[in-house]
ROTI-881977 format. One record per residue: residue number from 0; residue in three letters; x, y, z of N, C-alpha, C in turn. Coordinates in Angstrom, 1 decimal. Layout:
BEGIN
+-----+------+--------+--------+--------+--------+--------+--------+--------+--------+--------+
!  nr ! rest !   n_c1 !   n_c2 !   n_c3 !  ca_c1 !  ca_c2 !  ca_c3 !   c_c1 !   c_c2 !   c_c3 !
+-----+------+--------+--------+--------+--------+--------+--------+--------+--------+--------+
! NUM !  ALA !      X !      Y !      Z !      X !      Y !      Z !      X !      Y !      Z !
...
+-----+------+--------+--------+--------+--------+--------+--------+--------+--------+--------+
REM end
This chain:
BEGIN
+-----+------+--------+--------+--------+--------+--------+--------+--------+--------+--------+
!  nr ! rest !   n_c1 !   n_c2 !   n_c3 !  ca_c1 !  ca_c2 !  ca_c3 !   c_c1 !   c_c2 !   c_c3 !
+-----+------+--------+--------+--------+--------+--------+--------+--------+--------+--------+
!   0 !  MET !  113.5 !  112.2 !  126.6 !  114.2 !  111.0 !  126.1 !  114.3 !  111.1 !  124.6 !
!   1 !  SER !  115.5 !  111.1 !  124.1 !  115.6 !  111.2 !  122.6 !  115.9 !  109.8 !  122.1 !
!   2 !  ARG !  115.4 !  109.6 !  120.9 !  115.6 !  108.3 !  120.2 !  116.5 !  108.5 !  119.0 !
!   3 !  ASN !  117.2 !  107.5 !  118.8 !  118.0 !  107.5 !  117.6 !  117.1 !  107.3 !  116.4 !
!   4 !  PRO !  117.2 !  108.1 !  115.3 !  116.3 !  108.0 !  114.2 !  116.4 !  106.6 !  113.5 !
!   5 !  ALA !  117.6 !  106.0 !  113.6 !  117.7 !  104.7 !  113.0 !  116.9 !  103.6 !  113.7 !
!   6 !  GLN !  116.5 !  103.9 !  114.9 !  115.7 !  102.9 !  115.7 !  114.2 !  103.1 !  115.6 !
!   7 !  ARG !  113.8 !  104.0 !  114.7 !  112.3 !  104.2 !  114.6 !  111.7 !  102.9 !  114.1 !
!   8 !  THR !  110.5 !  102.7 !  114.6 !  109.7 !  101.5 !  114.1 !  108.5 !  102.0 !  113.3 !
!   9 !  VAL !  108.3 !  101.5 !  112.2 !  107.2 !  101.8 !  111.3 !  105.9 !  101.3 !  111.9 !
!  10 !  VAL !  104.9 !  102.0 !  111.9 !  103.6 !  101.6 !  112.5 !  103.2 !  100.3 !  111.8 !
!  11 !  GLY !  102.8 !   99.3 !  112.5 !  102.4 !   98.0 !  111.9 !  103.5 !   97.0 !  111.8 !
!  12 !  GLN !  104.7 !   97.4 !  112.0 !  105.9 !   96.5 !  111.9 !  106.6 !   96.5 !  113.3 !
!  13 !  SER !  107.1 !   95.4 !  113.6 !  107.9 !   95.3 !  114.8 !  109.3 !   94.8 !  114.5 !
!  14 !  SER !  110.3 !   95.1 !  115.3 !  111.6 !   94.6 !  115.0 !  111.6 !   93.1 !  115.1 !
!  15 !  ALA !  112.5 !   92.5 !  114.3 !  112.5 !   91.0 !  114.2 !  112.8 !   90.4 !  115.5 !
!  16 !  ASP !  113.5 !   91.1 !  116.4 !  113.9 !   90.4 !  117.7 !  113.0 !   90.8 !  118.9 !
!  17 !  SER !  111.8 !   91.4 !  118.5 !  110.9 !   91.9 !  119.6 !  110.0 !   90.8 !  120.1 !
!  18 !  LEU !  109.4 !   91.0 !  121.2 !  108.4 !   90.0 !  121.8 !  107.2 !   89.9 !  120.9 !
!  19 !  ALA !  106.8 !   91.0 !  120.3 !  105.6 !   91.0 !  119.5 !  105.9 !   90.2 !  118.2 !
!  20 !  SER !  107.0 !   90.4 !  117.6 !  107.4 !   89.6 !  116.4 !  107.4 !   88.1 !  116.7 !
!  21 !  SER !  108.0 !   87.8 !  117.9 !  108.1 !   86.4 !  118.3 !  106.7 !   85.8 !  118.4 !
!  22 !  PHE !  105.8 !   86.5 !  119.1 !  104.4 !   86.1 !  119.3 !  103.7 !   85.9 !  118.0 !
!  23 !  LEU !  103.9 !   86.8 !  117.0 !  103.2 !   86.7 !  115.7 !  103.7 !   85.5 !  115.0 !
!  24 !  THR !  105.0 !   85.2 !  115.1 !  105.6 !   84.1 !  114.4 !  105.0 !   82.8 !  115.0 !
!  25 !  TYR !  104.9 !   82.8 !  116.3 !  104.3 !   81.6 !  117.0 !  102.9 !   81.4 !  116.5 !
!  26 !  LEU !  102.1 !   82.4 !  116.4 !  100.7 !   82.3 !  115.9 !  100.6 !   81.8 !  114.5 !
!  27 !  THR !  101.5 !   82.3 !  113.6 !  101.4 !   82.1 !  112.2 !  102.2 !   80.9 !  111.7 !
!  28 !  ARG !  103.3 !   80.6 !  112.3 !  104.1 !   79.5 !  111.8 !  104.4 !   78.4 !  112.8 !
!  29 !  GLY !  104.1 !   78.7 !  114.1 !  104.4 !   77.7 !  115.1 !  103.2 !   76.9 !  115.6 !
!  30 !  ASN !  103.4 !   76.5 !  116.8 !  102.4 !   75.7 !  117.5 !  101.1 !   76.5 !  117.8 !
!  31 !  GLY !  101.2 !   77.8 !  117.7 !  100.1 !   78.7 !  118.0 !   98.9 !   78.4 !  117.1 !
!  32 !  GLN !   99.2 !   77.9 !  115.8 !   98.1 !   77.5 !  114.9 !   97.2 !   76.4 !  115.6 !
!  33 !  ASP !   97.8 !   75.5 !  116.2 !   97.1 !   74.4 !  116.9 !   96.3 !   74.9 !  118.1 !
!  34 !  VAL !   96.9 !   75.9 !  118.8 !   96.2 !   76.5 !  119.9 !   94.9 !   77.2 !  119.5 !
!  35 !  VAL !   95.1 !   78.0 !  118.4 !   93.9 !   78.7 !  117.9 !   92.8 !   77.8 !  117.5 !
!  36 !  ARG !   93.2 !   76.7 !  116.8 !   92.1 !   75.8 !  116.3 !   91.5 !   75.0 !  117.5 !
!  37 !  THR !   92.3 !   74.6 !  118.5 !   91.9 !   73.9 !  119.7 !   90.7 !   74.7 !  120.4 !
!  38 !  HIS !   90.8 !   76.0 !  120.3 !   89.8 !   76.8 !  121.0 !   88.7 !   77.2 !  120.1 !
!  39 !  GLY !   88.6 !   76.5 !  118.9 !   87.4 !   76.7 !  118.0 !   87.5 !   77.9 !  117.1 !
!  40 !  HIS !   88.7 !   78.5 !  117.0 !   88.8 !   79.6 !  116.1 !   89.5 !   79.2 !  114.8 !
!  41 !  VAL !   89.2 !   79.9 !  113.7 !   89.8 !   79.6 !  112.4 !   90.8 !   80.7 !  112.1 !
!  42 !  PRO !   92.0 !   80.4 !  111.9 !   93.0 !   81.4 !  111.6 !   92.6 !   82.2 !  110.3 !
!  43 !  CYS !   92.8 !   83.5 !  110.3 !   92.4 !   84.3 !  109.2 !   93.1 !   84.1 !  107.9 !
!  44 !  TRP !   94.3 !   83.4 !  108.0 !   95.1 !   83.2 !  106.8 !   94.7 !   81.9 !  106.1 !
!  45 !  THR !   93.8 !   81.2 !  106.6 !   93.3 !   79.9 !  105.9 !   92.2 !   80.3 !  104.9 !
!  46 !  PRO !   91.9 !   79.5 !  103.9 !   90.9 !   79.8 !  103.0 !   89.5 !   80.1 !  103.7 !
!  47 !  GLU !   89.1 !   79.3 !  104.6 !   87.9 !   79.5 !  105.3 !   88.0 !   80.8 !  106.2 !
!  48 !  GLY !   89.1 !   81.0 !  106.8 !   89.3 !   82.2 !  107.6 !   89.3 !   83.5 !  106.8 !
!  49 !  LEU !   89.8 !   83.4 !  105.6 !   89.8 !   84.6 !  104.8 !   88.3 !   85.1 !  104.5 !
!  50 !  ARG !   87.4 !   84.2 !  104.3 !   86.0 !   84.6 !  104.1 !   85.4 !   85.1 !  105.4 !
!  51 !  LEU !   85.8 !   84.5 !  106.6 !   85.2 !   84.9 !  107.9 !   85.8 !   86.3 !  108.4 !
!  52 !  CYS !   87.0 !   86.5 !  108.1 !   87.7 !   87.7 !  108.7 !   87.5 !   89.0 !  107.9 !
!  53 !  ARG !   86.8 !   88.9 !  106.8 !   86.6 !   90.2 !  106.0 !   85.8 !   91.1 !  106.7 !
+-----+------+--------+--------+--------+--------+--------+--------+--------+--------+--------+
REM end
């Protein structure tokens, strides 16, 4: 199976219309933040989370 070089994905990045990208957006900007907190977790991008996630 050959791939078009223009369709390569850089490791660590997903295309904007991918399921992974949508899920990460949900977690970081959407209602996912509330879900994370409801289950007792602190998001890593908060001041408290930055200290815990190191």
